[in-house]
N, C-alpha and C positions, 0 to 999 in steps of 0.2 A: 491403401495400406491398412484399412480397418480402423483408423483413428484419424482425427482431424488435427491439423496444426493449431496450437493454442496461442494464436497471435492476439485475438481479442474475442473470446467467447464469454457467454454469461458466467459470472462468478458466483460462488456461494454468497448469500446475503452476509453483509458484514464489512463491505469495502468502505473506504473513504474516497469521496469524489471531491477534488479540489478544483475550483474554477478560477483561473487567472486570466485576465484580459490582455494586458500589455506585456511587452518584453521585460520591462522592469519588474512587473509582478512575478513573472516566471523566475527571474533571477532571485528575487527576495524570498520566493517559496522554496528554493533549493535547500537551504539550511533547515527549514521547517520540515520538509519531507524527509530529509536525511535523519533528523532526530526522531521522527515518528517511526521510521523504519528500524532504527537502532533499538528503540524502546519496545516496539511491538512488531517484530519481523513477519508475523503471520497475517497481519491485516493487509488485504489487497489495496493498493493505492492507484487511483486514476486521476489524470489531470486533463482538463479541457482548456482550450485557448480560443480566441476569436480571430486571430490574424495569422497569416502565413509566416511572418517573421517570428511571432510568438511560438508557433509550432516548431520552427527550425531551431530556435534556442532551446525549447523544451526537449527536443530529441537529442540535442547536443549535450545538454547539462544533466538531463534526468535519465539518460540511457542506463539501464540496469538498476535504477533506483525505484522506478514505478512500474506498474503492471500494464499500463496502457496510456496513450496520449491521443487525444482526438479533438476535432473542432467542436466547439460548443453548439448545441442545437439552437435554432431560432426559438424565441420565447412564445411558442404556441403549444397548446396542450398535447397535440398528437406527437410532436417532435420530442418534447420533454419526457413524455411517458415512455416513448420508445427507448430513450437513453437510460432512463431510470430502470426499466425492465432489463436492459442489457447489463448495466453496471451493478445494479441492485445494491446501492450503498446503504450503510447504516447511518452515515453522517455525510452531509453536504457542507463543504467549507467554501465560502465566497470571500475572495480577497478584495479588499479596499472598497471602492465606491459603487460599483455597478449594482443596479437594482433590477432584479428579474422577477416581476410579480408572479408570473405563471410558474416559473421554476420553484419559487418559494412555496406557492400554494400546493403544487403537485408533490413536492418533497414531503410536506407535512401530511398530505393525504396518505402517502405511503409509509407514514410513521417514521420517517427519517429524522435524525437530529439535524439542525440547521444552525450554523455558526458563521458570523461575519468576523473575519480576522483582518487586522491592520486597517480597521475601518476609518475612513475619513470622508468628510464632505467639504469640498473646496469652497472658497469664497465665491467663485463663479457659479457653482451648481446650487448652493444653498438657497438663494432667492427663488430659483425656479422650483425647487422641491417644496419650499414653503408656500409658494403661490398655488401649487397643485397638490397641496397636502391631502385633500380629500381623495385623490386618486392613489396616493402612495401610503397612506396611514396603515392600511391593512397589511401591506408588505412589511412595514417596519415592526409590526406587532408579532410577526410569525417566527423570527429567529429565537433560538433557545439561549443564545448569548451573543453579545456584540462587543468585540474587543477593539476599542478605539485607540487611535494613535495618541490623542492628546485630550486635555480637558475641554478644549474648544469643540473638538469633534464629538465628544461625549454629550455635551450640552445640545448640540445640533440634532443628534439622533433622538434625544429625549423630546426636544421641541417638535420633531416631526412625527412623534407618536410611539417611539420605542418605550416599552416599560422601563422605568428607572432602575429596577433591581436587576435587569438583564444586561445593563451597560456597565462596562468597566474599562479603565484606562490601563494599558499594558506597555505603551511605548510603540516605537516604530520598528517593524521587522528589518527595514533597510539598514538600520544601524548594525545589525548582526551579520551583514554581508561580509564574508571574509575576502581579503584581497585575492585577486585572481592568481591561481597557481599555474595557470596555463602559460606556456612559453610563447613569446611573441612570434608571429610567423617568420620563417627563415628569410623570406623575400625582404621583409622590412628590416630585420637586423643586418642583413647583407647590405642593403641600401645605406643604412646608417654607417656601417663600417667603411663603405666605399666613399661616402660623401664627407664623413666626419664633421657634422654640423656643430657650430658653436652653441646653438640654442635649438631646442625642439619645442614647438608650440602646438598643442592639440586643441582644435576647435571641435568640441564634442557635441553630437546630436543637434546640429544646426537645423533650423526650421524656416519655412516660409512665413510671411506675415499672416495674421489672423484675418485681415481684409486688405483692400487696396491702399488704405491709408497707413498700414503697418509696415515695418521694415522687414526685408528679406535678409536673414542672417548670413546666408552665403555671400550676398553682395557686400554686406558690412565687413565680413572677415576678409574677403579678397581685397577690398580697398585698404583695410588696415595692414594686410600683408604687403601690398605694394608700397605703402608709406614706410613701413618698418624696413623693408629690404633695401631701400636706398642707402640707409646708414648701417645696416647690419647684414653684410653679404653672406654670413655664415648661418642664416636662418633657414630652418626646415619647418614648414607648416604641414601638419597632418589634419586634413579637412574631412570631417565625418558627418555627412548629412544624416538626419534622423531616419528618413524613410528611403527604402530602396528605389522607389519611383523617382527620387530626386537625384540619383547618381548621374544620369546622363545630362540633366539640366545643369548640375554643378560643373560637369566637364565643359559644357558649352560656355558657361560663364568664365571659366579659367582661360579657355581658348580666346574668347573675345577680349579679355583683359590683357592678353599677351604674356601670361604668366607661364613659366616653365612648370610642367607637372608630369606626373605619371600615375596611372590608375593602379591600384593594388593588384588587380587581376591581369594586368598587361606586363609584357617584358620591359625591363628597364632599358631605356635608350643609352647607348654608349656615351653620348655627349651630354647626358644629364648632369647639371652642375648646380651648385647653390648660388643664390637662394632659389628654392623651388618648393613645390607643393606635392605631397602624396595624398591622392584622393582615395580614401578607404571605401571602396565599393563592395564591401562584404559585411556579413552579419555575424555577430558574436565574438569579434576579435578586439573590440575597443578596450575592454577591461584589461586585457593583457598588455596593452600599449601604455597605459597610464604611468607605470614605473619608468618609462623612457622619457617622459615629458619633463621640461623645466617649468612650463606654465600651461595651465588648462583653462580654457574659456568654456563654460557650460552653456550650451545652446538652449533655446526655448525660453530664455530670460530677457533678451532684448525685444524679440517679438512678443506679442501679448499671448503667449501660449501656456503660461502657468509654471514654466520651468521644468527641469529634470533633476534627477537624483545626483547630488554632489558627493554622496558618501563613498562611492568607489574611488575617485581620485583622492578624497580625504584619507581613506584608509592606508594609502601608500605615500602619505606626507607630501602631496603635491600642492603647490600654490594655485588657488582657484580664483577665477574672475567670474562674476555673474552680473547680469543686468538686474533691473528692479522687479521683474515679474517672476516671483517664486510662490505664487498663490497655491499651487498644487502641493507644495512642501512648506506650508506656512510655519509650522512648528519648528521644523529643522532650520529653516531660514532665520527665524527669530533667534534661535540659539547660536547659530553661526555668526550672526551680526553682534549679538551680545558679547560673545567671546572673541570677536575680531579674528575669526578663523577663515575669512575670505575677503576678497576685495570686491566691493559692489560699485558698479558705475550706473549713471542715471540714464544714459542714452548712447546711441551708436557712435556718436562723434568722439566719445571718450575711450573707445576700445583700444585704438593704437597706442595712445599715451599710457594706458594702464599696463598693457603688455610690455612696452618699453621700460616703464618704471620697474617692473619686476625683473626684467632681463638685466637691468643695470644695477639692481640691488640684491645680490645673492643672499645677504643676511636676512633681508625682509622676506624673500622667498622661503628660506628655511624656517623662519618664525611662523609664517602663515601656515606652512605645511605641518609643522609640529603641533600648532594649536588645533588645526583641523583633525589630525590623527588622534590627539588626546580627547577631543570632544566626541569623535565617532566611537572611540573605545569605551568612554565613560557611559554612553547611552545604551550599551548592549544589554541584552537580557530579555527582550520582548519575545524572542523565539521560544525560550524555555517556558515562559508563562503561557504562550499560545498553545504549545504542545500539551502542557498539563491540562488546559481547559478542553482542548480537542479530544484528548483521550478520556477525560471525565465525561464529556457528552457522548462519546462513542460507548463508554461503559454503561451509560444510562439507556442507550437505545436498544430496542429489540426489533431486529429486521423482520419485515413482514411484506410479502410481495404478491400474494394470491389475488388481492383485490384489484390489481392493475391489469389483469389479463382481460383482453377484449372479449374473450369467450366466457367471461365470468357468469353471465346470466344463463348460458347454455349448460355450463358445468355445475352450477349450483344444485339443481335437482339431483344429479348423479351423486354429487358429494353428500347430499342429505341422505340418499338411499344407502350409500356406503356406510355412513356414520350409524344409521339405525341398524343396518345388518351387522355391523361390527359389534355394537353394543349387545345385540341379541345373542350373537354367537359367543361373546365373552361370558354372558350370564349362563348360557347353557353349558359351556365348558367348565365354568367355576362350580356349577351345581353338581357336575359329574366328576370333579377333580379327585384324584387318588393320591395317596401319600406313599413315598418310599420309606424304608426303615432307617434311612440316613438323612441328616439335615441337608436341605437344598438351598443354595444361594443363587438367585437368578441375576444375570447381568444382561440388560436389554436396553431398548430405546423406544421412543414413541414415534420416531420418524423413519421413513424409508431411506436407504442409502447408508453410507459409512458415517459413523459417529465415533469410532474408536473402541467399539465393543470388543473386538478380537484382542487387541493389545491389553485391554483391561482384564479379560479372562485369563490371558497368559500371565499377566503380572500378579494377579491375586493367587493363582495356582503356585507361582514361585514363592510368594511371601508366606502363604499358608504352609507350604512344604518346609520353608526355613523355620517356621514356628513349631515344627514337629508334627504337623498334621499329615494326613494321608489322603490328598484330594484326588478326585476323579472329575473329568469334564464330560458333560453330556452335550452333544452337538449333532445337528442333522447331517453334517458333511455335505454342504451345498455344492452342487455341480460335480460330485464325485462320479466316476464312471463305473464303479462296481455295482453289481446287481444284488448283492446280499442285503437283506433287510436290516441286519444288525451286525456291526463289526466292533470287536473289542481289541484294544491295543494297550499293552502294559506300558507303564512309565519307562522310558528309555529304549523301548523296542522300536525298530524301524518299520516303515510301511511306505509303499510307493504312493506318489501323488494321485495317480489314477484311482487308487482305492479310497483315499481320504478326502480329496478335494483340496484346494489351495489353502483355505483358512485353517482347516483342521490339521493340515500338515505342519503348520506353525506350532501347534500344541504338541504334535508328535515329536518334532525335532527339538523342541525345548526340553522335553523329558521330565517335567516337574510333576506330571499327573498322569494317571491312566486316562485313556480316551475311549469313550463309547460313542459310535456313530449310528444313528437310526432315526427315522421319522417318529417312531413311537418311543418317546423318552422314558416312559414308565417301564416298558419292557426292557429297554436298553439298560436302565438304571438297576433293575433287579438282577440282570445278568452280571453287571459289574459288581454288585454287592456279593453275589454268590462266588464270583471268581477271585476278586481282589480285596474285599472287605474295606472299602474306603470309609473314612470318618466324616467326609463332607463332599457333596456334589456341587460343582459350579456349572450352572445351566447357561449355556452360551446362547445369546440372542433369544431370551426366554420370556420377555415381558408379556407377550401376547399368548404364550403357551400355558394358559391357565388350567388346562386339563391335568397338569401335574402340580400338586400343592408344593409350596416353597415357604421357607422361613424368613427370607429377606428378599425383597425386590430392589435391586440396585439399578437405577435408571441413569444411563449415560446421556448427557446433553452436549451436543456439539457447540462449542463457543462461537464458531463462525456462522452456524445456521441452526440456532437453538430450537426453533419451533416450526421449521419447514413450511413457512408461509402462513402458519396459524390456522390452517384448514385441512380437513382430511382429503385424501385422494378422491377425484382428480383435480380438485380446486387448489389443493396444496399437496404436501407430501407426507402428511400425518397418517399413520396407520390407524389411529384411534383419535377421538376428540380429545381436547386438552383436559377434559374432566377426568380422563384415565390417570392423570398424574396423581390423583388422590390415593391410588393404590400403592405408590412407591414407598419404600421404607427408608431410602437414602438416595441422594442425587450426587452424581459426579459431573462437573462441568469440564469436559475434555478439551484438549488443545488450548487450555487457558494460557494467556500470555503472562509472563512474570510481572507481578505487581498489580495486575488488573483484578478488580473486585467483582465485575459483572453484576453491578447493582440492578440494572434493568432486568436481566435474566432472573436474578434472585427474586425480585418483586413479583414477576410473573409466576414463578414456581410457588411462591408463598400464597398467591391468590387461589391456587388449587390444592395446596398441601401445606398446612401450617406447622407440621411436626417433624417431617423428615429432615435430617441433617444434610447440609450441602457442602460438598468437598470440591476442590479444584485439582485438576491434574494436567500435566504436560507430557506430550510425547517426547521422549529423551533419546536422541541418537546415541547408539552405543558403538557399533563397529561397522566399518565397510568390509564386507566379506567378498573375497575373490570368488567369482562363480566357478572358475575352473578348479581351484585348489580347495574350495570350501573352507578357507582359513581367513581370519581377519588380517588385513594388510593396510599399509599406508597407500593412499591414492597416488597414482602417477601424477607428476606435475603437468600443468597445461590446461587448456580449455576442456570442459566436460559437456556431454550431451546426456539427455535423460528421457525416460519414457515410463509410463505406468498405466495400469488398468484398474482404477479405483473409482468408487462412487463419488469421491471428492478429490480429484487429482490436485486441486489447488493446495491441499494440505501438504502434499509431497513437494510441490514447487516452493511453498513457504518454508519447509524444512531445509531445502537446499539453500535458499536465500539466507536463512539464519546461520547456516554453516559457511557462509561466504563462498558458495559454489553455484553462482548463477549460470545455468546452462546456456550454451550458444544456440541450442534449439531444444525444444521438448515436444513430445507427442503424448496425447492422452487416448487411451483405448477404452472400450466398454469395461464395466466392472466385471471381474473374474474372467477377463479375456484369456483365451488359450491361443498362444502364438504359434505361427507356422514358421517353417524354415525360411520361406521366402521373406516373411516380415522381418526376421532377425537379420537376414542379408541386407535388406533395405535400410534397416536401422543402422547397421554398421557402415553402410555406404554413406548415409547422411552424416554420420559422425565424422567420417573422413572428409567429406565435402566441406564441412564447417571447421576443419582443422583440428579435430579432436580424435584422440585414440582411446578415449575413455567413455564408456556408456554406464549410466547409473540407473538403478531401478529399485523397487521395493522387494522385501522378502516375499510378499504374496505373489508378485509378478514372477520372481525367480522360480517359484513352484510351477508356473504355467508355461515355461519355455520348453521347446522340443529337445529331445535327447541329442540331436545333432548340433546344438548350440555351441559347445566348445570347439568343434571342428570348424564351424562357420566363422567364429570369431578369430580363431588362429589364422585362417587363410586371409582374413581381412586385416590382420594386425591391430585388432581392437580388443581392449580389456573390458570385461564387464564386472561390475561390483553391485551388490545389493546391500541395503542398509538394514542392519539389525536395530530394531526400535525397542526401547524400554519405556516405562511409564514412571513418572515422578508425581506422587500424590502428596499434596500438602496435608499436614496433620494425619499422616497415614496410620499411625498407631491408633488413633481414635477410630478410624474406619475398620481396622483389623480387630480392635476390641469389640466393636459393635457386631461384627460377623461372628466372633467367638461367643459372644453372649447369646446370640440367636442360636448358635449351634448347641450351647449348653441347655438352653430352654427347650429346644427341640428334642435333644437326647433325653432330658428328664421326662418330657411328655411321652415319648415313645417307650421309655422304660416302664412308666406307669401303665400304659396300655398293655404292654407285654405281660405285666403281672396280673 
């Protein structure tokens, strides 16, 4: 089709890679990721997991929220580097306790930020870490921030070698888990409607013993059920083994015990009657069942397994029973004990009596559930603090990936030659530079690929026109099909795309400025002066075009990929060495997220240029324009599909996401791609295949569609819209005042020369 499906391709530097090990960590990360997405929709988000169950839950809960989900690499340099090169994160976020020494080291070598969130070190793990501290101390020194769950955890991190000033206590993310909004499976609600149990008891996340001397919680629960069911014939037990590999073993135990049961994934027998057991042999449904329970026993607490999270049943006011082993959640357990928000038993022999006591005491059940819910609600807020620190660290990071390339040592000499040749060429061009009779404002970049220069040129032309100026745009007309060396187009005059090229066509259709196309901007500018007498030229993509003198060099920096690997081509994607930034008269950080300062990028800019003011700008969606009618319209309701041919397609996907329009599929083509009729047909067919009658694209891509597109889309029953983009510049008046001051200075100088 000429483009590759964007399921998991390398992203522009700037992503956040969050590593969550267990199912519980994935669940607790959901709110964290959602808030990051709401606050900074343009940041690509990737999540890695270590288990099949964790991936299943991640794909269920995080679908449409993150850009990719994958299994974490083994902690060897070759595997970690490959993932880092693929994801290219600006920040790596590690959840909870897992220590990955190689990942930590390689992330910092790549200049990524590194943050541990919801950090904890359990009673069981701490002695081992302390004993082998000489092996782990280096890893604990590498994070830029450690956000611990409790004061105990913070002290342990510091004792193991973490710098004291990097450790802070923010609380536990698990307190912020919202009660599940998912509806219980229809099979289970139908079963309950049919059986009408007097009591529903959930034994959640039961586990085998830690060794042969430890208890098996499935055995304990089944014995307790047998004892209870003799006097409580209306009892329904929902047994939920922690791990899928224990489902069949739990069924065997139920059968050997002579207990009536049904598996969640089986058909319900017609003769099934109470008391009986529902064996939940599925993943990701437990949270939706807690509201159905009268009593919840939390597994992993009678066996020496360190316990599981009690906050999900607490959030829906359920009465909770635990055993003594809650080491993995020591801080939470201490607070629940202190507030008498759960019933704790000492050993397996007490389980049946505890469940019976709560069944017989509805007021006690209500009090326990109410205290648990109140405690869970009062401890919320860790997510907000974690997101603030994550975005702060992301703000300080400056993505840089060239040094990870395995071909670095082969490419380095070529890059060195490129840099020397580029510097020599710029000196030669500058020495021969000529001046037009009109002030020239250049808008350009230091890196290859899209940084938002075209929208900025269009925006400045519009604003200067609104201020009463008479602007003209100088551009080369990239990939135009016309053979004329110079083309002049008056403001508001039409011209076909084949004559102008796609990007210049945007300027033509906007109509705010005259447009001059030609490789020789000096000649083109003089012809524009002669024909239209503009009072200012805006030089498109002109930072390297030093053969034409200009009065202000405005350099656009892409917030997602600010310095293109930090090296010149082919080692990175810089057109010139970073030292070229010293020529800039002003910087604009394009695609800036609202509220972000980009402190890391600013520091890098200031290292090369101490005087140029720095502005931030966002691409602002304006209208969806119907391709057929050429008029702004409301989008049709329903799923959407998308395609584009941009140097940075992820910018378009991020825009769609920020507009709450996640596409059911999306395709990326090469930059400036010219589409064929066959490709339009296939795009329309793919849209229909995915249940969509709406295709979305960019204004630039709309310029490159074939003339037969309206007919093809009409036959397919698909509507095509392209997005009209504007630019919103913070402190825009200051930028425009700077431009006008440069214009006045240039005009005064030119007048003196004329005299």
